[in-house]
C-alpha positions, 0 to 999 in steps of 0.5 A, a space after each residue: 500500500 505504501 508504494 502505491 501511495 508514494 507513486 500517487 504522491 509523485 504523480 500528484 507532485 508532477 501535476 502540481 508543477 504542471 498546473 501551477 505553470 499553466 496558471 503562470 502562462 495564463 497570468 502572464 498572458 492577461 497581465 503582461 507581467 512576467 512571473 519567475 518560474 521558481 517563484 511561481 512554484 512556491 506561491 498560490 495562484 492568482 485567481 481573480 485576474 485569470 481568464 476562465 481557462 486559467 481558473 480551471 487550472 487554478 482549481 485543479 491546482 488546489 485539488 492536487 494540493 488536497 490530494 497531496 495532503 490526503 496522501 501525506 496524512 495516509 502515509 503518516 497514519 500507516 507509519 510506525 512512528 511512536 511518540 516517546 512516553 
């Protein structure tokens, strides 16, 4: 089970990067400003200024973030880490 969740987590990480870069593309297209690639990966997507196609990718980005948090929670629950007494 853990390898399947880890594979899902890696695939989800790929989707996070892809969706955020697509949001960056539509943001630059609408606003005319340039957003750095590194900075775009670590900031939440600007939702209000985006056209509908960009908003679609922003919603998918947040869905991928939710899947990542869920996978990390499941991996933590399945781990054998015990708190010291």
